[in-house]
mmCIF file of the N, C-alpha and C atoms, coordinates in Angstrom:
data_MODEL
# 
_entry.id   MODEL 
# 
loop_
_atom_site.group_PDB 
_atom_site.id 
_atom_site.type_symbol 
_atom_site.label_atom_id 
_atom_site.label_alt_id 
_atom_site.label_comp_id 
_atom_site.label_asym_id 
_atom_site.label_entity_id 
_atom_site.label_seq_id 
_atom_site.pdbx_PDB_ins_code 
_atom_site.Cartn_x 
_atom_site.Cartn_y 
_atom_site.Cartn_z 
_atom_site.occupancy 
_atom_site.B_iso_or_equiv 
_atom_site.pdbx_formal_charge 
_atom_site.auth_seq_id 
_atom_site.auth_comp_id 
_atom_site.auth_asym_id 
_atom_site.auth_atom_id 
_atom_site.pdbx_PDB_model_num 
ATOM 1   N N  . MET A 1 1  ? -10.668 48.023 -43.232 1.00 0.00 ? 1  MET A N  1 
ATOM 2   C CA . MET A 1 1  ? -9.645  49.223 -42.946 1.00 0.00 ? 1  MET A CA 1 
ATOM 3   C C  . MET A 1 1  ? -8.124  48.843 -42.845 1.00 0.00 ? 1  MET A C  1 
ATOM 4   N N  . THR A 1 2  ? -7.816  49.546 -43.329 1.00 0.00 ? 2  THR A N  1 
ATOM 5   C CA . THR A 1 2  ? -5.917  49.332 -43.717 1.00 0.00 ? 2  THR A CA 1 
ATOM 6   C C  . THR A 1 2  ? -5.226  50.467 -42.935 1.00 0.00 ? 2  THR A C  1 
ATOM 7   N N  . LEU A 1 3  ? -5.058  50.768 -41.638 1.00 0.00 ? 3  LEU A N  1 
ATOM 8   C CA . LEU A 1 3  ? -4.384  52.050 -41.094 1.00 0.00 ? 3  LEU A CA 1 
ATOM 9   C C  . LEU A 1 3  ? -3.261  51.709 -40.829 1.00 0.00 ? 3  LEU A C  1 
ATOM 10  N N  . THR A 1 4  ? -2.821  52.593 -41.737 1.00 0.00 ? 4  THR A N  1 
ATOM 11  C CA . THR A 1 4  ? -1.274  53.305 -42.116 1.00 0.00 ? 4  THR A CA 1 
ATOM 12  C C  . THR A 1 4  ? -0.695  54.292 -41.328 1.00 0.00 ? 4  THR A C  1 
ATOM 13  N N  . THR A 1 5  ? 0.537   54.818 -40.702 1.00 0.00 ? 5  THR A N  1 
ATOM 14  C CA . THR A 1 5  ? 1.022   55.147 -40.128 1.00 0.00 ? 5  THR A CA 1 
ATOM 15  C C  . THR A 1 5  ? 2.783   55.442 -40.252 1.00 0.00 ? 5  THR A C  1 
ATOM 16  N N  . GLN A 1 6  ? 2.945   56.724 -40.239 1.00 0.00 ? 6  GLN A N  1 
ATOM 17  C CA . GLN A 1 6  ? 4.516   56.966 -40.750 1.00 0.00 ? 6  GLN A CA 1 
ATOM 18  C C  . GLN A 1 6  ? 5.347   58.088 -39.652 1.00 0.00 ? 6  GLN A C  1 
ATOM 19  N N  . PRO A 1 7  ? 6.285   58.182 -39.814 1.00 0.00 ? 7  PRO A N  1 
ATOM 20  C CA . PRO A 1 7  ? 6.607   59.245 -38.708 1.00 0.00 ? 7  PRO A CA 1 
ATOM 21  C C  . PRO A 1 7  ? 6.990   60.122 -40.076 1.00 0.00 ? 7  PRO A C  1 
ATOM 22  N N  . ILE A 1 8  ? 7.176   61.170 -39.410 1.00 0.00 ? 8  ILE A N  1 
ATOM 23  C CA . ILE A 1 8  ? 7.320   62.527 -40.622 1.00 0.00 ? 8  ILE A CA 1 
ATOM 24  C C  . ILE A 1 8  ? 8.384   63.367 -39.929 1.00 0.00 ? 8  ILE A C  1 
ATOM 25  N N  . ALA A 1 9  ? 9.617   63.346 -40.618 1.00 0.00 ? 9  ALA A N  1 
ATOM 26  C CA . ALA A 1 9  ? 10.280  64.246 -40.262 1.00 0.00 ? 9  ALA A CA 1 
ATOM 27  C C  . ALA A 1 9  ? 10.636  65.797 -40.647 1.00 0.00 ? 9  ALA A C  1 
ATOM 28  N N  . TYR A 1 10 ? 10.432  67.104 -40.177 1.00 0.00 ? 10 TYR A N  1 
ATOM 29  C CA . TYR A 1 10 ? 10.728  68.115 -40.919 1.00 0.00 ? 10 TYR A CA 1 
ATOM 30  C C  . TYR A 1 10 ? 11.251  69.175 -40.147 1.00 0.00 ? 10 TYR A C  1 
ATOM 31  N N  . ARG A 1 11 ? 11.191  70.349 -40.519 1.00 0.00 ? 11 ARG A N  1 
ATOM 32  C CA . ARG A 1 11 ? 11.746  71.233 -40.481 1.00 0.00 ? 11 ARG A CA 1 
ATOM 33  C C  . ARG A 1 11 ? 11.166  72.958 -39.827 1.00 0.00 ? 11 ARG A C  1 
ATOM 34  N N  . ASP A 1 12 ? 11.412  73.467 -38.992 1.00 0.00 ? 12 ASP A N  1 
ATOM 35  C CA . ASP A 1 12 ? 11.275  74.867 -38.707 1.00 0.00 ? 12 ASP A CA 1 
ATOM 36  C C  . ASP A 1 12 ? 12.114  75.844 -38.355 1.00 0.00 ? 12 ASP A C  1 
ATOM 37  N N  . GLY A 1 13 ? 12.909  76.007 -39.348 1.00 0.00 ? 13 GLY A N  1 
ATOM 38  C CA . GLY A 1 13 ? 13.937  77.119 -39.632 1.00 0.00 ? 13 GLY A CA 1 
ATOM 39  C C  . GLY A 1 13 ? 15.082  75.910 -39.159 1.00 0.00 ? 13 GLY A C  1 
ATOM 40  N N  . ASP A 1 14 ? 15.813  76.066 -37.922 1.00 0.00 ? 14 ASP A N  1 
ATOM 41  C CA . ASP A 1 14 ? 17.292  75.250 -37.520 1.00 0.00 ? 14 ASP A CA 1 
ATOM 42  C C  . ASP A 1 14 ? 16.648  74.323 -36.555 1.00 0.00 ? 14 ASP A C  1 
ATOM 43  N N  . SER A 1 15 ? 15.116  74.383 -36.172 1.00 0.00 ? 15 SER A N  1 
ATOM 44  C CA . SER A 1 15 ? 14.891  73.143 -35.302 1.00 0.00 ? 15 SER A CA 1 
ATOM 45  C C  . SER A 1 15 ? 14.122  71.676 -36.332 1.00 0.00 ? 15 SER A C  1 
ATOM 46  N N  . ALA A 1 16 ? 14.684  70.570 -35.748 1.00 0.00 ? 16 ALA A N  1 
ATOM 47  C CA . ALA A 1 16 ? 14.691  69.439 -36.408 1.00 0.00 ? 16 ALA A CA 1 
ATOM 48  C C  . ALA A 1 16 ? 12.775  69.255 -35.695 1.00 0.00 ? 16 ALA A C  1 
ATOM 49  N N  . LEU A 1 17 ? 12.027  68.527 -36.686 1.00 0.00 ? 17 LEU A N  1 
ATOM 50  C CA . LEU A 1 17 ? 10.684  68.075 -35.640 1.00 0.00 ? 17 LEU A CA 1 
ATOM 51  C C  . LEU A 1 17 ? 10.185  66.712 -35.921 1.00 0.00 ? 17 LEU A C  1 
ATOM 52  N N  . SER A 1 18 ? 9.303   65.903 -35.462 1.00 0.00 ? 18 SER A N  1 
ATOM 53  C CA . SER A 1 18 ? 9.138   65.166 -35.727 1.00 0.00 ? 18 SER A CA 1 
ATOM 54  C C  . SER A 1 18 ? 7.642   64.681 -35.597 1.00 0.00 ? 18 SER A C  1 
ATOM 55  N N  . GLY A 1 19 ? 6.760   64.644 -36.822 1.00 0.00 ? 19 GLY A N  1 
ATOM 56  C CA . GLY A 1 19 ? 5.195   64.530 -36.606 1.00 0.00 ? 19 GLY A CA 1 
ATOM 57  C C  . GLY A 1 19 ? 4.889   63.084 -37.027 1.00 0.00 ? 19 GLY A C  1 
ATOM 58  N N  . PHE A 1 20 ? 3.834   62.753 -37.211 1.00 0.00 ? 20 PHE A N  1 
ATOM 59  C CA . PHE A 1 20 ? 3.159   61.814 -36.902 1.00 0.00 ? 20 PHE A CA 1 
ATOM 60  C C  . PHE A 1 20 ? 1.933   61.635 -38.133 1.00 0.00 ? 20 PHE A C  1 
ATOM 61  N N  . LEU A 1 21 ? 1.876   61.011 -39.283 1.00 0.00 ? 21 LEU A N  1 
ATOM 62  C CA . LEU A 1 21 ? 0.638   61.223 -40.145 1.00 0.00 ? 21 LEU A CA 1 
ATOM 63  C C  . LEU A 1 21 ? 0.211   59.511 -40.168 1.00 0.00 ? 21 LEU A C  1 
ATOM 64  N N  . ALA A 1 22 ? -1.083  59.813 -40.130 1.00 0.00 ? 22 ALA A N  1 
ATOM 65  C CA . ALA A 1 22 ? -2.080  58.682 -39.993 1.00 0.00 ? 22 ALA A CA 1 
ATOM 66  C C  . ALA A 1 22 ? -3.240  58.574 -41.027 1.00 0.00 ? 22 ALA A C  1 
ATOM 67  N N  . TRP A 1 23 ? -3.431  57.431 -42.041 1.00 0.00 ? 23 TRP A N  1 
ATOM 68  C CA . TRP A 1 23 ? -4.600  57.260 -42.773 1.00 0.00 ? 23 TRP A CA 1 
ATOM 69  C C  . TRP A 1 23 ? -4.738  55.786 -42.933 1.00 0.00 ? 23 TRP A C  1 
ATOM 70  N N  . ASP A 1 24 ? -6.282  55.665 -43.593 1.00 0.00 ? 24 ASP A N  1 
ATOM 71  C CA . ASP A 1 24 ? -7.123  54.190 -44.168 1.00 0.00 ? 24 ASP A CA 1 
ATOM 72  C C  . ASP A 1 24 ? -5.994  54.500 -45.259 1.00 0.00 ? 24 ASP A C  1 
ATOM 73  N N  . ALA A 1 25 ? -5.439  53.572 -46.027 1.00 0.00 ? 25 ALA A N  1 
ATOM 74  C CA . ALA A 1 25 ? -5.058  52.968 -46.985 1.00 0.00 ? 25 ALA A CA 1 
ATOM 75  C C  . ALA A 1 25 ? -5.696  52.440 -48.532 1.00 0.00 ? 25 ALA A C  1 
ATOM 76  N N  . THR A 1 26 ? -7.065  51.979 -47.499 1.00 0.00 ? 26 THR A N  1 
ATOM 77  C CA . THR A 1 26 ? -8.112  50.802 -48.301 1.00 0.00 ? 26 THR A CA 1 
ATOM 78  C C  . THR A 1 26 ? -8.876  52.181 -49.403 1.00 0.00 ? 26 THR A C  1 
ATOM 79  N N  . PRO A 1 27 ? -9.308  53.268 -49.310 1.00 0.00 ? 27 PRO A N  1 
ATOM 80  C CA . PRO A 1 27 ? -10.052 54.098 -50.042 1.00 0.00 ? 27 PRO A CA 1 
ATOM 81  C C  . PRO A 1 27 ? -8.786  54.503 -51.003 1.00 0.00 ? 27 PRO A C  1 
ATOM 82  N N  . THR A 1 28 ? -8.751  54.974 -52.332 1.00 0.00 ? 28 THR A N  1 
ATOM 83  C CA . THR A 1 28 ? -7.937  55.552 -53.097 1.00 0.00 ? 28 THR A CA 1 
ATOM 84  C C  . THR A 1 28 ? -8.487  56.797 -53.561 1.00 0.00 ? 28 THR A C  1 
ATOM 85  N N  . ASP A 1 29 ? -9.769  57.296 -53.513 1.00 0.00 ? 29 ASP A N  1 
ATOM 86  C CA . ASP A 1 29 ? -9.997  57.990 -53.716 1.00 0.00 ? 29 ASP A CA 1 
ATOM 87  C C  . ASP A 1 29 ? -9.570  59.681 -52.377 1.00 0.00 ? 29 ASP A C  1 
ATOM 88  N N  . ARG A 1 30 ? -9.569  60.904 -53.161 1.00 0.00 ? 30 ARG A N  1 
ATOM 89  C CA . ARG A 1 30 ? -9.715  61.630 -52.566 1.00 0.00 ? 30 ARG A CA 1 
ATOM 90  C C  . ARG A 1 30 ? -9.931  62.280 -50.992 1.00 0.00 ? 30 ARG A C  1 
ATOM 91  N N  . ARG A 1 31 ? -9.724  62.610 -49.891 1.00 0.00 ? 31 ARG A N  1 
ATOM 92  C CA . ARG A 1 31 ? -10.122 62.650 -48.380 1.00 0.00 ? 31 ARG A CA 1 
ATOM 93  C C  . ARG A 1 31 ? -9.777  63.542 -48.015 1.00 0.00 ? 31 ARG A C  1 
ATOM 94  N N  . PRO A 1 32 ? -10.500 64.077 -47.148 1.00 0.00 ? 32 PRO A N  1 
ATOM 95  C CA . PRO A 1 32 ? -10.329 65.463 -45.913 1.00 0.00 ? 32 PRO A CA 1 
ATOM 96  C C  . PRO A 1 32 ? -9.046  65.077 -45.308 1.00 0.00 ? 32 PRO A C  1 
ATOM 97  N N  . GLY A 1 33 ? -8.164  66.284 -45.099 1.00 0.00 ? 33 GLY A N  1 
ATOM 98  C CA . GLY A 1 33 ? -7.289  66.504 -43.983 1.00 0.00 ? 33 GLY A CA 1 
ATOM 99  C C  . GLY A 1 33 ? -7.144  66.800 -42.790 1.00 0.00 ? 33 GLY A C  1 
ATOM 100 N N  . MET A 1 34 ? -6.523  66.898 -41.885 1.00 0.00 ? 34 MET A N  1 
ATOM 101 C CA . MET A 1 34 ? -6.939  67.242 -40.889 1.00 0.00 ? 34 MET A CA 1 
ATOM 102 C C  . MET A 1 34 ? -5.844  67.176 -39.816 1.00 0.00 ? 34 MET A C  1 
ATOM 103 N N  . LEU A 1 35 ? -5.462  68.246 -39.177 1.00 0.00 ? 35 LEU A N  1 
ATOM 104 C CA . LEU A 1 35 ? -4.103  68.595 -38.261 1.00 0.00 ? 35 LEU A CA 1 
ATOM 105 C C  . LEU A 1 35 ? -4.301  68.219 -36.623 1.00 0.00 ? 35 LEU A C  1 
ATOM 106 N N  . VAL A 1 36 ? -3.770  67.331 -36.037 1.00 0.00 ? 36 VAL A N  1 
ATOM 107 C CA . VAL A 1 36 ? -3.969  67.158 -34.439 1.00 0.00 ? 36 VAL A CA 1 
ATOM 108 C C  . VAL A 1 36 ? -2.828  68.175 -33.875 1.00 0.00 ? 36 VAL A C  1 
ATOM 109 N N  . VAL A 1 37 ? -2.957  69.514 -32.936 1.00 0.00 ? 37 VAL A N  1 
ATOM 110 C CA . VAL A 1 37 ? -2.138  69.658 -31.927 1.00 0.00 ? 37 VAL A CA 1 
ATOM 111 C C  . VAL A 1 37 ? -2.075  69.283 -30.838 1.00 0.00 ? 37 VAL A C  1 
ATOM 112 N N  . HIS A 1 38 ? -0.925  68.967 -30.323 1.00 0.00 ? 38 HIS A N  1 
ATOM 113 C CA . HIS A 1 38 ? -0.610  68.434 -28.796 1.00 0.00 ? 38 HIS A CA 1 
ATOM 114 C C  . HIS A 1 38 ? -0.766  69.099 -28.292 1.00 0.00 ? 38 HIS A C  1 
ATOM 115 N N  . GLY A 1 39 ? -0.954  68.718 -27.008 1.00 0.00 ? 39 GLY A N  1 
ATOM 116 C CA . GLY A 1 39 ? -1.363  69.181 -25.434 1.00 0.00 ? 39 GLY A CA 1 
ATOM 117 C C  . GLY A 1 39 ? 0.339   69.534 -25.121 1.00 0.00 ? 39 GLY A C  1 
ATOM 118 N N  . GLY A 1 40 ? 0.591   69.840 -23.823 1.00 0.00 ? 40 GLY A N  1 
ATOM 119 C CA . GLY A 1 40 ? 1.445   70.716 -23.105 1.00 0.00 ? 40 GLY A CA 1 
ATOM 120 C C  . GLY A 1 40 ? 2.459   70.092 -22.653 1.00 0.00 ? 40 GLY A C  1 
ATOM 121 N N  . ALA A 1 41 ? 2.276   68.855 -23.104 1.00 0.00 ? 41 ALA A N  1 
ATOM 122 C CA . ALA A 1 41 ? 3.298   67.345 -23.052 1.00 0.00 ? 41 ALA A CA 1 
ATOM 123 C C  . ALA A 1 41 ? 3.899   66.989 -24.341 1.00 0.00 ? 41 ALA A C  1 
ATOM 124 N N  . GLY A 1 42 ? 3.461   67.540 -25.295 1.00 0.00 ? 42 GLY A N  1 
ATOM 125 C CA . GLY A 1 42 ? 4.544   67.108 -26.711 1.00 0.00 ? 42 GLY A CA 1 
ATOM 126 C C  . GLY A 1 42 ? 3.284   65.895 -27.391 1.00 0.00 ? 42 GLY A C  1 
ATOM 127 N N  . LEU A 1 43 ? 4.319   65.507 -28.422 1.00 0.00 ? 43 LEU A N  1 
ATOM 128 C CA . LEU A 1 43 ? 3.545   64.888 -29.404 1.00 0.00 ? 43 LEU A CA 1 
ATOM 129 C C  . LEU A 1 43 ? 3.695   63.533 -28.277 1.00 0.00 ? 43 LEU A C  1 
ATOM 130 N N  . ASP A 1 44 ? 2.865   62.668 -27.836 1.00 0.00 ? 44 ASP A N  1 
ATOM 131 C CA . ASP A 1 44 ? 2.413   62.184 -27.471 1.00 0.00 ? 44 ASP A CA 1 
ATOM 132 C C  . ASP A 1 44 ? 1.948   60.708 -27.679 1.00 0.00 ? 44 ASP A C  1 
ATOM 133 N N  . ASP A 1 45 ? 1.624   59.980 -27.018 1.00 0.00 ? 45 ASP A N  1 
ATOM 134 C CA . ASP A 1 45 ? 0.623   58.648 -27.350 1.00 0.00 ? 45 ASP A CA 1 
ATOM 135 C C  . ASP A 1 45 ? -0.648  59.428 -27.296 1.00 0.00 ? 45 ASP A C  1 
ATOM 136 N N  . HIS A 1 46 ? -1.334  60.122 -26.693 1.00 0.00 ? 46 HIS A N  1 
ATOM 137 C CA . HIS A 1 46 ? -2.214  60.812 -26.592 1.00 0.00 ? 46 HIS A CA 1 
ATOM 138 C C  . HIS A 1 46 ? -2.704  61.379 -28.080 1.00 0.00 ? 46 HIS A C  1 
ATOM 139 N N  . ALA A 1 47 ? -1.661  62.013 -28.093 1.00 0.00 ? 47 ALA A N  1 
ATOM 140 C CA . ALA A 1 47 ? -1.690  62.989 -29.919 1.00 0.00 ? 47 ALA A CA 1 
ATOM 141 C C  . ALA A 1 47 ? -1.424  61.936 -30.946 1.00 0.00 ? 47 ALA A C  1 
ATOM 142 N N  . ARG A 1 48 ? -0.827  60.929 -30.762 1.00 0.00 ? 48 ARG A N  1 
ATOM 143 C CA . ARG A 1 48 ? -0.453  59.965 -31.759 1.00 0.00 ? 48 ARG A CA 1 
ATOM 144 C C  . ARG A 1 48 ? -1.790  58.843 -31.989 1.00 0.00 ? 48 ARG A C  1 
ATOM 145 N N  . GLY A 1 49 ? -2.658  58.719 -30.767 1.00 0.00 ? 49 GLY A N  1 
ATOM 146 C CA . GLY A 1 49 ? -4.216  57.777 -30.330 1.00 0.00 ? 49 GLY A CA 1 
ATOM 147 C C  . GLY A 1 49 ? -5.215  58.796 -31.912 1.00 0.00 ? 49 GLY A C  1 
ATOM 148 N N  . ARG A 1 50 ? -4.869  59.897 -30.759 1.00 0.00 ? 50 ARG A N  1 
ATOM 149 C CA . ARG A 1 50 ? -6.272  61.049 -31.413 1.00 0.00 ? 50 ARG A CA 1 
ATOM 150 C C  . ARG A 1 50 ? -5.893  60.988 -32.993 1.00 0.00 ? 50 ARG A C  1 
ATOM 151 N N  . ALA A 1 51 ? -5.043  61.103 -33.682 1.00 0.00 ? 51 ALA A N  1 
ATOM 152 C CA . ALA A 1 51 ? -4.957  60.915 -35.038 1.00 0.00 ? 51 ALA A CA 1 
ATOM 153 C C  . ALA A 1 51 ? -5.344  59.904 -35.499 1.00 0.00 ? 51 ALA A C  1 
ATOM 154 N N  . CYS A 1 52 ? -4.949  58.443 -34.922 1.00 0.00 ? 52 CYS A N  1 
ATOM 155 C CA . CYS A 1 52 ? -5.608  56.995 -35.679 1.00 0.00 ? 52 CYS A CA 1 
ATOM 156 C C  . CYS A 1 52 ? -6.576  56.981 -35.390 1.00 0.00 ? 52 CYS A C  1 
ATOM 157 N N  . ARG A 1 53 ? -7.602  57.551 -34.508 1.00 0.00 ? 53 ARG A N  1 
ATOM 158 C CA . ARG A 1 53 ? -9.118  57.646 -34.697 1.00 0.00 ? 53 ARG A CA 1 
ATOM 159 C C  . ARG A 1 53 ? -9.660  58.392 -35.535 1.00 0.00 ? 53 ARG A C  1 
ATOM 160 N N  . LEU A 1 54 ? -9.017  59.517 -35.762 1.00 0.00 ? 54 LEU A N  1 
ATOM 161 C CA . LEU A 1 54 ? -9.418  60.644 -36.905 1.00 0.00 ? 54 LEU A CA 1 
ATOM 162 C C  . LEU A 1 54 ? -9.250  59.916 -38.082 1.00 0.00 ? 54 LEU A C  1 
ATOM 163 N N  . ALA A 1 55 ? -8.356  59.209 -38.328 1.00 0.00 ? 55 ALA A N  1 
ATOM 164 C CA . ALA A 1 55 ? -7.868  58.183 -39.652 1.00 0.00 ? 55 ALA A CA 1 
ATOM 165 C C  . ALA A 1 55 ? -8.500  57.220 -39.930 1.00 0.00 ? 55 ALA A C  1 
ATOM 166 N N  . ALA A 1 56 ? -9.418  56.701 -38.686 1.00 0.00 ? 56 ALA A N  1 
ATOM 167 C CA . ALA A 1 56 ? -10.433 55.387 -38.935 1.00 0.00 ? 56 ALA A CA 1 
ATOM 168 C C  . ALA A 1 56 ? -11.665 56.303 -39.369 1.00 0.00 ? 56 ALA A C  1 
ATOM 169 N N  . SER A 1 57 ? -11.770 57.662 -39.026 1.00 0.00 ? 57 SER A N  1 
ATOM 170 C CA . SER A 1 57 ? -13.210 58.193 -39.659 1.00 0.00 ? 57 SER A CA 1 
ATOM 171 C C  . SER A 1 57 ? -13.312 58.538 -40.681 1.00 0.00 ? 57 SER A C  1 
ATOM 172 N N  . GLY A 1 58 ? -11.904 58.431 -41.361 1.00 0.00 ? 58 GLY A N  1 
ATOM 173 C CA . GLY A 1 58 ? -11.885 58.674 -43.278 1.00 0.00 ? 58 GLY A CA 1 
ATOM 174 C C  . GLY A 1 58 ? -11.243 59.968 -43.446 1.00 0.00 ? 58 GLY A C  1 
ATOM 175 N N  . PHE A 1 59 ? -10.369 60.059 -42.545 1.00 0.00 ? 59 PHE A N  1 
ATOM 176 C CA . PHE A 1 59 ? -9.412  61.878 -42.573 1.00 0.00 ? 59 PHE A CA 1 
ATOM 177 C C  . PHE A 1 59 ? -8.094  61.579 -42.684 1.00 0.00 ? 59 PHE A C  1 
ATOM 178 N N  . VAL A 1 60 ? -6.965  61.626 -43.597 1.00 0.00 ? 60 VAL A N  1 
ATOM 179 C CA . VAL A 1 60 ? -5.785  61.884 -43.472 1.00 0.00 ? 60 VAL A CA 1 
ATOM 180 C C  . VAL A 1 60 ? -5.066  62.892 -42.234 1.00 0.00 ? 60 VAL A C  1 
ATOM 181 N N  . VAL A 1 61 ? -4.677  62.316 -41.704 1.00 0.00 ? 61 VAL A N  1 
ATOM 182 C CA . VAL A 1 61 ? -4.297  63.082 -40.207 1.00 0.00 ? 61 VAL A CA 1 
ATOM 183 C C  . VAL A 1 61 ? -2.706  63.390 -39.786 1.00 0.00 ? 61 VAL A C  1 
ATOM 184 N N  . PHE A 1 62 ? -2.553  64.638 -39.851 1.00 0.00 ? 62 PHE A N  1 
ATOM 185 C CA . PHE A 1 62 ? -0.817  64.865 -39.362 1.00 0.00 ? 62 PHE A CA 1 
ATOM 186 C C  . PHE A 1 62 ? -0.943  65.531 -37.636 1.00 0.00 ? 62 PHE A C  1 
ATOM 187 N N  . ALA A 1 63 ? -0.486  64.824 -36.991 1.00 0.00 ? 63 ALA A N  1 
ATOM 188 C CA . ALA A 1 63 ? -0.151  65.076 -35.838 1.00 0.00 ? 63 ALA A CA 1 
ATOM 189 C C  . ALA A 1 63 ? 1.131   66.140 -35.670 1.00 0.00 ? 63 ALA A C  1 
ATOM 190 N N  . CYS A 1 64 ? 1.236   66.973 -35.635 1.00 0.00 ? 64 CYS A N  1 
ATOM 191 C CA . CYS A 1 64 ? 2.455   67.985 -35.837 1.00 0.00 ? 64 CYS A CA 1 
ATOM 192 C C  . CYS A 1 64 ? 3.441   67.961 -34.260 1.00 0.00 ? 64 CYS A C  1 
ATOM 193 N N  . ASP A 1 65 ? 4.290   68.261 -34.387 1.00 0.00 ? 65 ASP A N  1 
ATOM 194 C CA . ASP A 1 65 ? 5.740   68.545 -32.971 1.00 0.00 ? 65 ASP A CA 1 
ATOM 195 C C  . ASP A 1 65 ? 5.553   69.669 -33.314 1.00 0.00 ? 65 ASP A C  1 
ATOM 196 N N  . MET A 1 66 ? 5.311   70.330 -32.650 1.00 0.00 ? 66 MET A N  1 
ATOM 197 C CA . MET A 1 66 ? 5.580   72.177 -31.907 1.00 0.00 ? 66 MET A CA 1 
ATOM 198 C C  . MET A 1 66 ? 7.311   72.459 -31.127 1.00 0.00 ? 66 MET A C  1 
ATOM 199 N N  . TYR A 1 67 ? 7.480   71.475 -30.322 1.00 0.00 ? 67 TYR A N  1 
ATOM 200 C CA . TYR A 1 67 ? 8.622   71.365 -29.343 1.00 0.00 ? 67 TYR A CA 1 
ATOM 201 C C  . TYR A 1 67 ? 10.098  70.828 -30.092 1.00 0.00 ? 67 TYR A C  1 
ATOM 202 N N  . GLY A 1 68 ? 10.255  70.146 -30.704 1.00 0.00 ? 68 GLY A N  1 
ATOM 203 C CA . GLY A 1 68 ? 10.848  69.167 -31.434 1.00 0.00 ? 68 GLY A CA 1 
ATOM 204 C C  . GLY A 1 68 ? 11.372  68.224 -31.404 1.00 0.00 ? 68 GLY A C  1 
ATOM 205 N N  . GLU A 1 69 ? 12.389  67.580 -31.775 1.00 0.00 ? 69 GLU A N  1 
ATOM 206 C CA . GLU A 1 69 ? 12.620  65.968 -31.790 1.00 0.00 ? 69 GLU A CA 1 
ATOM 207 C C  . GLU A 1 69 ? 13.107  65.547 -29.843 1.00 0.00 ? 69 GLU A C  1 
ATOM 208 N N  . GLY A 1 70 ? 12.198  65.064 -29.161 1.00 0.00 ? 70 GLY A N  1 
ATOM 209 C CA . GLY A 1 70 ? 13.269  64.595 -27.976 1.00 0.00 ? 70 GLY A CA 1 
ATOM 210 C C  . GLY A 1 70 ? 12.907  65.816 -27.292 1.00 0.00 ? 70 GLY A C  1 
ATOM 211 N N  . VAL A 1 71 ? 11.999  66.486 -27.122 1.00 0.00 ? 71 VAL A N  1 
ATOM 212 C CA . VAL A 1 71 ? 11.624  67.764 -26.407 1.00 0.00 ? 71 VAL A CA 1 
ATOM 213 C C  . VAL A 1 71 ? 10.249  67.020 -25.556 1.00 0.00 ? 71 VAL A C  1 
ATOM 214 N N  . ALA A 1 72 ? 9.944   66.984 -24.603 1.00 0.00 ? 72 ALA A N  1 
ATOM 215 C CA . ALA A 1 72 ? 8.420   66.692 -24.123 1.00 0.00 ? 72 ALA A CA 1 
ATOM 216 C C  . ALA A 1 72 ? 8.370   68.207 -23.014 1.00 0.00 ? 72 ALA A C  1 
ATOM 217 N N  . GLY A 1 73 ? 6.992   68.646 -23.662 1.00 0.00 ? 73 GLY A N  1 
ATOM 218 C CA . GLY A 1 73 ? 6.474   69.894 -22.368 1.00 0.00 ? 73 GLY A CA 1 
ATOM 219 C C  . GLY A 1 73 ? 6.161   69.192 -21.161 1.00 0.00 ? 73 GLY A C  1 
ATOM 220 N N  . ASN A 1 74 ? 5.130   70.133 -20.347 1.00 0.00 ? 74 ASN A N  1 
ATOM 221 C CA . ASN A 1 74 ? 4.874   69.805 -18.818 1.00 0.00 ? 74 ASN A CA 1 
ATOM 222 C C  . ASN A 1 74 ? 3.021   69.857 -19.215 1.00 0.00 ? 74 ASN A C  1 
ATOM 223 N N  . SER A 1 75 ? 2.522   68.509 -18.903 1.00 0.00 ? 75 SER A N  1 
ATOM 224 C CA . SER A 1 75 ? 1.313   68.864 -19.149 1.00 0.00 ? 75 SER A CA 1 
ATOM 225 C C  . SER A 1 75 ? 0.646   68.840 -17.944 1.00 0.00 ? 75 SER A C  1 
# 
């Protein structure tokens, strides 16, 4: 298995957001995708770790950022 991750910059209107994409680069066939929505603390290590664990199970996973770059919520 070759787990690959990549930060993804995107926008929602005027808000700059920074998500996290994870997938196993070994298979070349199509795979299902999954969206991970973080908890109250924002896109943190827990959400990234969840994305990696799901990617290791065969999904292409995007962990979204609902608050914006550099903004952390309160867990």
